Legacy VTK file of the C-alpha trace (Angstrom):
# vtk DataFile Version 3.0
C-alpha trace
ASCII
DATASET POLYDATA
POINTS 667 float
-0.002 0.003 0.000
2.791 2.382 0.843
4.463 1.862 -2.482
1.114 2.319 -4.300
0.339 5.539 -2.451
3.777 6.871 -3.277
3.349 6.160 -6.952
-0.050 7.898 -7.037
1.441 10.980 -5.392
4.214 11.053 -7.950
1.595 10.755 -10.717
-0.316 13.699 -9.300
2.911 15.722 -9.251
3.410 14.810 -12.934
-0.207 15.818 -13.771
0.309 19.211 -12.084
3.582 19.851 -13.883
2.203 18.880 -17.322
-0.893 20.976 -16.753
1.196 24.076 -16.007
3.299 23.449 -19.106
0.197 22.868 -21.263
1.182 19.317 -22.115
-2.250 17.787 -21.669
-1.421 14.618 -23.629
1.152 13.497 -21.043
-1.103 14.748 -18.251
-3.878 12.493 -19.611
-1.580 9.459 -19.501
-0.756 10.143 -15.838
-4.443 10.627 -14.993
-5.284 7.282 -16.618
-2.652 5.599 -14.434
-4.166 7.220 -11.356
-7.619 5.957 -12.375
-6.230 2.439 -12.632
-5.352 2.698 -8.970
-8.431 4.767 -7.915
-11.277 3.950 -10.286
-13.926 6.372 -8.952
-11.658 9.274 -7.970
-13.794 12.355 -8.766
-10.750 14.658 -9.028
-8.976 12.292 -11.426
-12.125 11.929 -13.566
-12.517 15.701 -13.640
-8.892 16.083 -14.692
-9.369 13.508 -17.408
-12.397 15.436 -18.824
-10.384 18.702 -18.800
-7.449 17.054 -20.578
-9.734 15.642 -23.248
-11.385 19.036 -23.746
-8.015 20.754 -24.037
-7.004 18.215 -26.686
-10.282 18.777 -28.608
-11.743 15.343 -27.839
-15.184 16.718 -26.895
-17.111 13.566 -27.777
-14.838 11.353 -25.661
-15.027 13.810 -22.796
-18.825 13.767 -22.950
-18.795 9.937 -22.903
-16.675 9.982 -19.730
-19.165 12.374 -18.104
-22.151 10.227 -19.051
-20.374 7.012 -17.926
-19.548 8.395 -14.461
-22.671 10.558 -14.088
-23.481 9.129 -10.644
-19.961 9.803 -9.389
-19.954 13.450 -10.592
-23.425 14.428 -9.426
-25.464 17.216 -11.048
-23.475 20.433 -10.528
-19.865 19.244 -10.155
-19.057 19.057 -13.842
-22.023 20.980 -15.340
-19.831 23.562 -17.102
-17.633 20.895 -18.780
-20.694 18.968 -19.940
-22.436 22.059 -21.342
-19.230 23.210 -23.044
-18.768 19.824 -24.744
-22.353 19.896 -25.995
-21.872 23.484 -27.236
-18.721 22.571 -29.139
-20.401 19.519 -30.629
-23.177 21.879 -31.912
-25.762 20.367 -29.585
-26.818 23.847 -28.568
-30.285 22.916 -27.275
-28.813 20.244 -24.994
-26.225 22.736 -23.712
-29.011 25.170 -22.862
-30.875 22.505 -20.890
-27.723 21.568 -18.989
-27.049 25.206 -18.014
-30.635 25.934 -17.022
-30.834 22.757 -14.892
-27.781 23.793 -12.829
-28.673 25.299 -9.462
-25.484 27.284 -8.985
-24.771 29.797 -11.768
-21.047 30.640 -11.808
-19.499 33.378 -13.921
-17.982 30.963 -16.428
-21.359 29.231 -16.727
-22.996 32.628 -17.420
-20.362 33.337 -20.095
-21.264 30.062 -21.768
-24.941 30.801 -21.308
-24.513 34.046 -23.250
-22.722 32.201 -26.109
-25.488 29.571 -26.259
-28.230 32.226 -26.404
-26.360 34.039 -29.204
-26.148 30.806 -31.251
-29.858 30.258 -30.708
-30.473 33.868 -31.915
-32.230 34.867 -28.670
-30.529 38.231 -28.744
-32.599 40.096 -26.190
-31.872 37.555 -23.469
-28.234 37.389 -24.512
-27.959 41.186 -24.203
-29.227 41.137 -20.593
-26.791 38.292 -19.686
-23.739 40.214 -20.954
-24.881 43.407 -19.303
-25.104 41.613 -15.982
-21.657 40.052 -16.494
-19.977 43.392 -17.288
-21.676 45.072 -14.328
-20.792 42.387 -11.723
-17.351 41.107 -12.770
-13.878 42.572 -12.552
-11.157 40.570 -14.292
-8.961 40.527 -17.341
-11.780 39.467 -19.702
-13.765 42.699 -19.664
-12.612 43.605 -23.229
-13.867 40.242 -24.587
-17.232 40.705 -22.862
-17.633 44.188 -24.376
-16.781 42.758 -27.782
-19.435 40.066 -27.385
-21.943 42.662 -26.206
-21.318 44.829 -29.267
-21.771 41.754 -31.503
-25.200 41.134 -29.908
-26.198 44.750 -30.580
-25.088 44.413 -34.207
-27.152 41.217 -34.613
-30.220 42.910 -33.164
-29.920 45.721 -35.751
-29.166 43.358 -38.652
-31.680 40.523 -38.134
-34.463 41.945 -35.987
-34.331 45.639 -37.002
-34.259 46.518 -33.310
-32.202 49.492 -32.124
-31.264 49.224 -28.420
-30.039 52.276 -26.594
-26.450 53.401 -26.948
-24.309 51.365 -24.539
-21.385 53.760 -24.691
-18.818 51.108 -25.634
-15.407 52.582 -26.385
-13.956 51.398 -29.700
-10.475 50.635 -28.451
-10.018 47.451 -30.522
-10.626 46.606 -34.145
-13.228 44.003 -33.120
-15.299 46.645 -31.341
-14.891 49.024 -34.278
-15.968 46.303 -36.720
-19.079 45.447 -34.657
-19.973 49.127 -34.513
-19.755 49.254 -38.325
-22.095 46.249 -38.551
-24.579 48.068 -36.310
-24.508 51.097 -38.654
-25.093 48.811 -41.655
-28.167 47.397 -39.939
-29.431 50.931 -39.435
-28.843 51.789 -43.090
-26.137 54.362 -42.384
-23.784 53.145 -45.064
-21.294 56.062 -45.431
-20.661 56.068 -41.696
-20.329 52.273 -41.701
-17.644 52.476 -44.428
-15.620 54.974 -42.337
-15.852 52.674 -39.303
-14.643 49.730 -41.363
-11.661 51.748 -42.588
-10.854 52.616 -38.938
-11.146 48.948 -37.995
-8.714 48.028 -40.816
-6.145 50.553 -39.564
-6.478 49.340 -35.953
-6.130 45.711 -37.066
-2.962 46.448 -39.022
-1.441 48.339 -36.106
-2.201 45.683 -33.490
-1.076 42.733 -35.655
2.111 44.402 -36.949
3.336 44.659 -33.359
3.470 40.857 -33.205
6.731 39.740 -34.810
5.345 36.258 -35.498
2.584 37.608 -37.743
3.411 37.615 -41.478
1.768 39.764 -44.125
-0.307 36.789 -45.249
-1.550 36.276 -41.697
-2.547 39.950 -41.475
-4.389 39.783 -44.815
-6.230 36.660 -43.625
-7.315 38.501 -40.447
-8.435 41.505 -42.519
-10.502 39.312 -44.874
-13.701 39.628 -42.828
-13.351 43.465 -42.771
-12.727 43.590 -46.542
-15.743 41.340 -47.196
-17.936 43.680 -45.162
-16.529 46.694 -47.069
-17.503 44.990 -50.313
-21.006 44.388 -48.954
-21.377 48.111 -48.215
-20.182 48.929 -51.738
-22.730 46.492 -53.152
-25.543 48.150 -51.156
-24.346 51.555 -52.482
-24.570 50.296 -56.083
-20.785 50.100 -56.645
-20.978 46.545 -57.878
-17.731 46.541 -59.855
-15.652 47.636 -56.855
-17.534 45.194 -54.606
-16.929 42.283 -57.004
-13.224 43.033 -57.173
-12.892 43.088 -53.392
-14.991 39.907 -52.985
-12.703 38.066 -55.423
-9.643 39.203 -53.472
-11.111 37.662 -50.320
-11.865 34.388 -52.175
-8.254 34.196 -53.481
-6.915 34.364 -49.922
-8.766 31.086 -49.148
-9.632 31.959 -45.511
-10.191 29.091 -43.082
-13.512 30.517 -41.921
-16.113 28.572 -43.947
-18.824 31.061 -42.940
-16.906 33.972 -44.417
-16.290 32.044 -47.635
-19.974 31.104 -47.939
-21.220 34.668 -47.429
-18.670 36.126 -49.852
-19.492 33.547 -52.525
-23.224 34.102 -52.091
-22.809 37.860 -52.515
-20.846 37.306 -55.733
-23.715 35.158 -57.029
-26.199 37.957 -56.292
-24.073 40.384 -58.317
-23.809 37.963 -61.245
-27.589 37.305 -61.296
-28.446 35.683 -64.661
-25.074 36.653 -66.146
-21.764 34.761 -65.762
-23.577 31.664 -64.532
-20.504 29.472 -64.903
-18.682 31.560 -62.310
-21.754 31.384 -60.089
-21.775 27.587 -60.398
-18.217 27.505 -59.088
-18.943 29.900 -56.241
-22.047 28.030 -55.090
-19.842 25.079 -54.148
-18.260 27.218 -51.427
-21.651 27.614 -49.782
-21.935 23.819 -49.380
-18.857 23.403 -47.164
-19.087 21.348 -43.966
-19.980 23.292 -40.861
-21.482 26.295 -42.704
-24.842 25.767 -41.036
-23.248 26.259 -37.601
-21.402 29.444 -38.553
-24.207 31.528 -40.060
-27.513 32.947 -38.861
-30.790 31.382 -40.035
-31.566 34.343 -42.312
-28.150 34.056 -43.962
-28.644 30.342 -44.629
-32.147 31.073 -45.927
-30.842 33.696 -48.348
-28.175 31.278 -49.611
-30.816 28.584 -50.251
-33.017 31.072 -52.135
-30.098 32.056 -54.330
-29.357 28.383 -55.101
-32.907 27.954 -56.354
-32.700 31.096 -58.459
-29.363 29.991 -59.916
-30.955 26.658 -60.913
-33.721 28.618 -62.649
-31.246 30.870 -64.501
-29.245 27.818 -65.660
-32.433 26.188 -67.013
-32.361 23.388 -64.437
-36.133 23.364 -64.059
-36.426 20.118 -62.050
-33.621 21.164 -59.675
-35.279 24.558 -59.203
-38.592 22.920 -58.313
-36.963 20.596 -55.766
-35.105 23.423 -54.039
-38.199 25.633 -53.986
-40.348 22.838 -52.601
-37.745 22.149 -49.870
-37.657 25.827 -48.979
-41.451 25.947 -48.813
-41.526 22.980 -46.426
-38.951 24.677 -44.191
-40.676 28.080 -44.398
-44.386 27.372 -45.068
-45.534 30.965 -44.595
-42.726 32.640 -46.538
-43.836 33.894 -49.986
-40.453 33.733 -51.691
-40.333 29.924 -52.388
-43.741 30.209 -54.069
-42.582 33.197 -56.108
-39.574 31.177 -57.306
-41.867 28.362 -58.432
-44.120 30.898 -60.203
-41.100 32.426 -61.975
-40.123 28.992 -63.241
-43.652 28.346 -64.478
-43.699 31.704 -66.284
-40.418 30.831 -68.010
-42.222 27.735 -69.240
-45.202 29.892 -70.420
-47.561 28.280 -67.912
-49.172 31.514 -66.680
-52.524 29.962 -65.728
-50.866 27.343 -63.550
-48.760 30.055 -61.932
-51.851 32.119 -61.054
-53.546 29.047 -59.553
-50.479 28.424 -57.385
-50.480 32.037 -56.191
-54.224 31.938 -55.436
-53.831 28.736 -53.372
-50.995 30.239 -51.307
-52.932 33.500 -50.840
-55.963 31.638 -49.488
-53.826 29.508 -47.180
-51.630 32.331 -45.832
-53.600 35.596 -45.848
-50.900 37.320 -43.758
-48.540 37.175 -46.769
-51.185 37.813 -49.409
-50.162 41.361 -50.335
-46.963 40.463 -52.190
-48.609 37.392 -53.741
-51.600 39.360 -55.034
-49.355 41.995 -56.616
-47.672 39.212 -58.564
-51.067 37.822 -59.602
-52.130 41.263 -60.892
-48.924 41.498 -62.922
-49.534 38.081 -64.483
-53.119 39.056 -65.388
-51.798 42.218 -67.112
-49.282 40.111 -69.047
-52.158 37.901 -70.266
-54.227 40.953 -71.190
-56.867 40.534 -68.463
-56.641 44.139 -67.190
-60.025 44.141 -65.425
-59.111 41.005 -63.461
-55.847 42.635 -62.473
-57.774 45.703 -61.181
-60.044 43.436 -59.133
-57.027 41.771 -57.542
-55.425 45.110 -56.687
-58.640 46.424 -55.115
-58.840 43.302 -52.924
-55.530 44.087 -51.178
-56.779 45.821 -48.046
-53.348 46.863 -46.824
-52.449 48.630 -50.083
-55.685 49.599 -51.785
-55.500 53.239 -50.530
-51.789 53.721 -51.271
-51.063 56.379 -53.926
-49.104 53.970 -56.115
-51.955 51.455 -56.222
-54.535 54.228 -56.889
-52.407 55.524 -59.761
-52.072 52.015 -61.239
-55.835 51.365 -60.956
-56.805 54.693 -62.541
-54.326 54.133 -65.412
-55.603 50.610 -66.129
-59.279 51.611 -65.922
-58.578 54.524 -68.259
-56.922 52.117 -70.675
-60.056 49.988 -70.586
-62.194 53.166 -70.994
-63.965 52.412 -67.708
-64.045 56.002 -66.417
-66.757 55.282 -63.822
-64.624 52.667 -62.073
-61.625 55.008 -62.086
-63.692 57.755 -60.454
-64.969 55.240 -57.942
-61.330 54.410 -57.005
-60.709 58.105 -56.365
-63.903 58.464 -54.319
-63.103 55.507 -52.023
-59.550 56.697 -51.458
-60.648 60.274 -50.658
-63.284 58.974 -48.246
-60.694 56.771 -46.506
-58.270 59.682 -46.001
-61.110 61.970 -44.940
-62.075 59.559 -42.168
-58.637 58.550 -40.961
-56.060 61.184 -42.026
-57.945 64.345 -43.084
-55.046 66.780 -42.705
-52.517 64.684 -44.605
-50.983 66.165 -47.730
-51.769 62.961 -49.602
-55.490 63.617 -49.026
-55.436 67.007 -50.789
-53.246 65.716 -53.578
-55.769 62.931 -54.213
-58.630 65.428 -54.303
-56.734 67.567 -56.824
-55.900 64.604 -59.042
-59.555 63.439 -58.901
-60.729 66.874 -59.960
-58.227 67.048 -62.819
-59.257 63.552 -63.969
-62.940 64.447 -63.966
-62.295 67.665 -65.865
-60.185 65.785 -68.389
-63.032 63.377 -69.200
-65.769 66.053 -69.193
-67.254 65.240 -65.789
-67.415 68.882 -64.699
-70.489 68.460 -62.523
-68.667 65.795 -60.493
-65.495 67.854 -60.356
-67.231 70.837 -58.731
-67.378 69.349 -55.232
-63.679 68.395 -55.297
-62.672 71.836 -56.531
-64.800 73.562 -53.865
-63.131 71.447 -51.204
-59.688 72.405 -52.488
-60.594 76.098 -52.694
-61.902 76.107 -49.140
-58.621 74.625 -47.941
-56.634 77.341 -49.749
-58.720 80.393 -50.846
-55.585 82.056 -52.277
-55.132 79.311 -54.866
-55.976 81.141 -58.092
-55.503 78.070 -60.285
-58.106 76.078 -58.352
-60.499 79.030 -58.435
-60.114 79.316 -62.211
-60.847 75.591 -62.596
-63.892 75.934 -60.346
-65.246 78.903 -62.382
-64.651 76.936 -65.594
-66.599 73.968 -64.222
-69.469 76.116 -62.931
-69.734 77.909 -66.278
-71.321 74.778 -67.748
-73.367 73.916 -64.662
-74.431 77.178 -62.995
-73.477 80.374 -64.777
-74.715 82.598 -61.952
-72.460 80.794 -59.521
-69.562 81.148 -61.941
-70.152 84.940 -62.143
-70.267 85.288 -58.363
-67.042 83.303 -58.006
-65.293 85.330 -60.668
-65.447 88.351 -58.337
-62.858 86.628 -56.172
-60.362 86.665 -59.027
-57.641 89.297 -58.552
-57.361 92.226 -60.934
-55.120 92.206 -63.959
-52.681 94.564 -62.278
-52.234 92.223 -59.309
-51.803 89.237 -61.558
-49.005 90.849 -63.638
-45.666 89.251 -63.099
-42.211 90.659 -63.676
-41.127 88.390 -66.490
-38.119 89.023 -68.681
-39.475 88.046 -72.098
-36.072 88.116 -73.809
-34.532 85.845 -71.207
-37.512 83.520 -71.435
-37.280 83.278 -75.230
-33.532 82.633 -75.071
-33.898 79.839 -72.540
-33.366 76.191 -73.492
-37.039 75.353 -73.253
-38.216 78.042 -75.707
-39.826 76.590 -78.842
-40.213 79.919 -80.638
-37.668 82.728 -80.644
-38.625 86.169 -81.815
-36.268 87.398 -84.530
-34.672 90.735 -83.829
-34.531 93.326 -86.599
-31.132 93.732 -88.213
-29.260 96.961 -87.590
-29.109 99.327 -90.567
-26.107 101.609 -90.897
-27.803 104.128 -93.135
-30.595 106.582 -92.347
-34.026 105.101 -91.772
-36.751 107.023 -93.542
-39.941 107.473 -91.515
-43.037 105.770 -92.841
-45.917 107.886 -94.024
-48.962 107.874 -91.798
-51.645 105.486 -92.948
-49.296 103.625 -95.246
-49.417 99.887 -94.617
-46.648 97.400 -95.137
-46.714 95.972 -98.646
-45.465 92.459 -99.068
-42.889 92.113 -101.774
-43.635 89.560 -104.449
-40.852 87.140 -105.073
-39.880 86.856 -108.726
-39.697 83.352 -110.077
-36.440 82.643 -111.805
-36.589 81.030 -115.203
-35.033 77.634 -115.375
-31.795 77.321 -117.315
-31.866 75.237 -120.493
-28.999 72.873 -121.359
-26.441 73.960 -123.932
-27.211 73.518 -127.646
-30.916 73.149 -126.870
-33.403 73.749 -129.611
-36.566 75.084 -127.952
-38.623 74.363 -131.107
-37.730 70.692 -131.242
-39.889 68.213 -129.355
-37.826 66.610 -126.588
-37.701 62.885 -126.043
-40.429 62.015 -123.458
-38.326 59.151 -122.111
-35.128 61.211 -121.730
-35.221 61.007 -117.935
-35.422 57.230 -117.825
-32.281 55.029 -117.812
-31.443 53.633 -121.192
-32.437 50.066 -120.179
-35.972 51.225 -119.296
-36.705 53.013 -122.534
-39.126 51.381 -125.040
-36.757 51.571 -127.959
-33.846 49.879 -126.138
-33.129 46.485 -127.670
-30.202 45.380 -125.566
-26.851 43.994 -126.555
-26.531 41.207 -129.110
-24.519 38.500 -127.452
-22.510 35.817 -129.240
-21.567 37.913 -132.291
-18.079 39.261 -132.056
-17.250 42.332 -134.045
-14.858 41.847 -136.807
-11.568 43.363 -136.031
-8.415 43.975 -138.064
-5.472 41.690 -137.403
-7.412 38.708 -136.185
-7.114 35.173 -137.562
-4.199 33.125 -138.963
-1.332 34.669 -140.881
-2.207 35.321 -144.550
-5.927 34.823 -144.082
-8.347 37.516 -145.378
-11.381 38.754 -143.552
-14.836 39.160 -144.959
-14.618 42.855 -144.286
-11.418 43.372 -146.306
-13.333 45.314 -148.905
-14.247 47.869 -146.356
-10.563 48.436 -145.560
-9.829 49.469 -149.215
-9.469 53.262 -149.111
-10.262 53.589 -152.876
-13.763 52.168 -152.348
-14.695 54.491 -149.495
-16.574 57.680 -150.467
-15.271 60.912 -149.153
-16.954 62.011 -145.931
-16.176 64.635 -143.369
-13.974 63.301 -140.585
-15.445 62.804 -137.152
-12.661 64.853 -135.551
-10.669 67.751 -137.037
-7.259 66.968 -138.429
-4.306 69.255 -137.868
-4.555 72.231 -140.175
-8.152 71.471 -141.260
-10.191 73.229 -138.625
-12.351 74.908 -141.207
-13.632 71.602 -142.555
-15.362 70.588 -139.283
-19.170 70.618 -138.977
-20.577 73.781 -137.378
-22.166 73.407 -134.011
-25.411 74.995 -135.176
-26.352 71.903 -137.223
-25.728 69.436 -134.399
-28.804 68.226 -132.465
-28.093 67.570 -128.779
-28.697 64.017 -127.462
-31.653 64.966 -125.244
-33.386 66.753 -128.143
-33.042 63.846 -130.569
-36.141 61.808 -131.394
-36.009 58.040 -131.188
-35.311 56.194 -134.424
-37.680 53.775 -136.099
-38.623 50.657 -134.255
-36.786 48.351 -136.663
-33.555 50.298 -136.606
-30.701 49.379 -134.331
-28.350 51.814 -132.734
-24.697 51.316 -133.348
-22.708 51.479 -130.141
-19.141 52.724 -130.196
-16.560 50.001 -129.943
-15.146 49.728 -126.420
-11.483 49.244 -125.822
-10.453 45.861 -124.625
-9.165 45.732 -121.076
-5.815 44.141 -120.486
-5.506 41.239 -118.140
-9.187 40.245 -118.094
-10.569 36.922 -116.925
-9.126 33.976 -118.732
-6.111 35.935 -119.929
-2.658 34.469 -120.020
LINES 1 668
667 0 1 2 3 4 5 6 7 8 9 10 11 12 13 14 15 16 17 18 19 20 21 22 23 24 25 26 27 28 29 30 31 32 33 34 35 36 37 38 39 40 41 42 43 44 45 46 47 48 49 50 51 52 53 54 55 56 57 58 59 60 61 62 63 64 65 66 67 68 69 70 71 72 73 74 75 76 77 78 79 80 81 82 83 84 85 86 87 88 89 90 91 92 93 94 95 96 97 98 99 100 101 102 103 104 105 106 107 108 109 110 111 112 113 114 115 116 117 118 119 120 121 122 123 124 125 126 127 128 129 130 131 132 133 134 135 136 137 138 139 140 141 142 143 144 145 146 147 148 149 150 151 152 153 154 155 156 157 158 159 160 161 162 163 164 165 166 167 168 169 170 171 172 173 174 175 176 177 178 179 180 181 182 183 184 185 186 187 188 189 190 191 192 193 194 195 196 197 198 199 200 201 202 203 204 205 206 207 208 209 210 211 212 213 214 215 216 217 218 219 220 221 222 223 224 225 226 227 228 229 230 231 232 233 234 235 236 237 238 239 240 241 242 243 244 245 246 247 248 249 250 251 252 253 254 255 256 257 258 259 260 261 262 263 264 265 266 267 268 269 270 271 272 273 274 275 276 277 278 279 280 281 282 283 284 285 286 287 288 289 290 291 292 293 294 295 296 297 298 299 300 301 302 303 304 305 306 307 308 309 310 311 312 313 314 315 316 317 318 319 320 321 322 323 324 325 326 327 328 329 330 331 332 333 334 335 336 337 338 339 340 341 342 343 344 345 346 347 348 349 350 351 352 353 354 355 356 357 358 359 360 361 362 363 364 365 366 367 368 369 370 371 372 373 374 375 376 377 378 379 380 381 382 383 384 385 386 387 388 389 390 391 392 393 394 395 396 397 398 399 400 401 402 403 404 405 406 407 408 409 410 411 412 413 414 415 416 417 418 419 420 421 422 423 424 425 426 427 428 429 430 431 432 433 434 435 436 437 438 439 440 441 442 443 444 445 446 447 448 449 450 451 452 453 454 455 456 457 458 459 460 461 462 463 464 465 466 467 468 469 470 471 472 473 474 475 476 477 478 479 480 481 482 483 484 485 486 487 488 489 490 491 492 493 494 495 496 497 498 499 500 501 502 503 504 505 506 507 508 509 510 511 512 513 514 515 516 517 518 519 520 521 522 523 524 525 526 527 528 529 530 531 532 533 534 535 536 537 538 539 540 541 542 543 544 545 546 547 548 549 550 551 552 553 554 555 556 557 558 559 560 561 562 563 564 565 566 567 568 569 570 571 572 573 574 575 576 577 578 579 580 581 582 583 584 585 586 587 588 589 590 591 592 593 594 595 596 597 598 599 600 601 602 603 604 605 606 607 608 609 610 611 612 613 614 615 616 617 618 619 620 621 622 623 624 625 626 627 628 629 630 631 632 633 634 635 636 637 638 639 640 641 642 643 644 645 646 647 648 649 650 651 652 653 654 655 656 657 658 659 660 661 662 663 664 665 666
């Protein structure tokens, strides 16, 4: 026994030394030897669980706890058990373990806050961290403040809740980053971008002080900040800059699978239906192991929606239907999965089936009917059923009195020439505002638009009441008064005369308008021409003498040269030669006889024509040198356009064209 006790003491000394040095593997071996001697030693079992946790063997540690549950009791090892469950992503079990513990220590409260954050119960998590910061004083206050700021950012991002300012000092880049995320959730994008730039500078400064950190390590740490910067750029519409920064983050290959998934998803949203091959590559990053434990539910939902849309854009109809059906089963009341299915049906030209699907969802989930009915109305318009679309829009109780819906209804009814229904839409909207929001500017604008619409379509009797209501609201409105008088002039002339007394005099209505400046403005359609300055003396006009318009003299048209006005011109002279009636075309297949053709010594049939003695004397066609007097005078020559066509049987002799050198078939 003495020797056994001495060996156990030595083993405990070894466990203590290894624990202080951080060598938990050797410490575990010593603990196992102790347990061989003392099987149910609570301290040894506790040390074994701690060593396993430090080595990352959470599953084995949890098995040890469950095996020796009776030895440990309920509260002895509650923190270790809950921590193992948390690290194994059994968050619900971890919550039960913590809540069943009677004694809540500070480290158990810290874990409780982490568990609540993972379960997205942000309000409870906020109160836990507030209590911890208020009642604890140790070296972990900075980490608690960082976690608290992360909870505030999540509340703004996912629940659109804005808690009061907690007054957290932004002394670290983590706090500055979380503050930027809070500003993004509030929609304050320029301020968020400045905060992210500050966080980047603080991160570089703090990490550059560590000599073990390389430039690659610093870039990897900055990846989450750069990805958030790109997200802000994307929200601001700077998609090219955002895409470039997103791709830089992807090239770094960060170890955080959540960061990779979010960055890849945002690239897919920029690509939309373009560059689908790049999107197919990026979507693989969203399927990495452990992504579902790193992201919030809304982030995972958005990624799944984009996968379904990408399947639709790549014409994978069956895959799109499967993904949309899966999304609908997970989120039965969410309208987006149904809208994706409807989009796919519309791409397949099945509009009637799409409308039936929308109607079924609207009846089943009336709380989400507004967005669905707007889509139904759009599909009816596409099919040409405008009246049905109007009926759908008027059935949306939440939106039927909105100005945009009223404008759409009036436009569509006007297109269908159903003026009575359009006026009824105006009347119902005006009555609604008169009962609930009488002093709202939208009420008066609706009354004015209703009056203008009725006047436009000749319903002046109906427009009178609207115009009177407007004039009573603002008696100084001259335009409304003029419209009212114009309407009464056809209904009650006496009333129109009495109202005309309220019109201001002509002197009061005169305005100081610079006519020259108005005419020279960009919008002027007519500019008055100014009279040109005359250098000489201007004679005064005689009294009573009116301006006499000068008659413009018509110039006689010039005739072509050598034209004989007495000769009858050719009526077809303006037509091309091919279109004239006397054109016979070229005679193909008959080559003209030419001199010098044929074999040597052979005579041509036209040799007689080449004998100069047989040719009668005739004036040359062109003057020879020294014989200018023998040329034909120009007075006897008839110009080509004045010549009459020859007889129908005659053929015109065309001048012989010179042969081109190097034609087709030449040597």
